[in-house]
C-alpha positions, 0 to 999 in steps of 0.5 A: 978770842983773837981779832981774827976769831971775832971777825970770823964770828961776826962774818958768820952772823952777818952771812946767816942774817939773810937766812932769818928773813928767807926761811924764818929762823928765830930772831930772838938771839939778835934782839936787845933786852930792856925793861919797861916800868909802868907807873913806877910800880910794874916792871916788865922784862922785854925783848926789843924788836927794832928791825923791820924783820924783828917787828914783822915776826914779833911774838909769832911762833912763840908757844908761851909768854911768862908773866912779867915779860913782853916785847916792845916795838920802838919807832923813831917817830909817832905814827899810826902803828899796826899790829897783826897777829900773823903766826901768833899761838898765844893771846896777848894784851897790846899797849900803845904808848905815845910820848911816854904815856899809855894811850890805848890798850887792846886786851885779851887779843886771841891768836887767829883761828885757822880759817878766820881773818887775820886781825890787825889793830892800829893806834897812833903811837911811838912805842908798842908793848905786848904782854901776856893776855890779862896781864894789864888788867891783873896789874892795874895798868890803865890808859894815861899811866906813864911808862919808861923803857930802859934798854940794856 
C-alpha cells in the first residue's frame, strides 16, 4: 500500500476514534494484545486496556469470555484502583497486582442486576486483571503469587 493510502486509512481511524466515545462503538479492534504468566505456570491471553476509554468500557457488553483469556488494565503508578461492573453481562474474577505480585482477588463477581446498585471494587494496585469467574480458583491462583505481563 502506498504512503498516501496509509495516511488515508490512519486519517479515517483517527476520525472514527471520537465516535467510540460518543456512541460506544467497540474498542476491541484498537486494544493491544498481551500475555500474562502467573507463578510461571498459568498463561492467559489478554487484551490490554490502557486508554481511559478502553478502561472505562473494559469487558462491558461482552457476551462471554473464554477460559485462558482476560483483560489487563495497566497503570503508570501504584494507586487505589476501582473496577466497576457497568455494562457487564458475565461474571468475572478480578485480580489486583502490585509490583509484580497478586495482592487481592475478588472472585465470582456477578454482573449487576437490572435494578440493583452498581458494584465497585477497589484495591491499591498498578495492574488489574479480569478473567472468567471461577478461573482463579480452578487454576490455583492465590494472593502472593508472582505475575508478569508480556505485551505484543
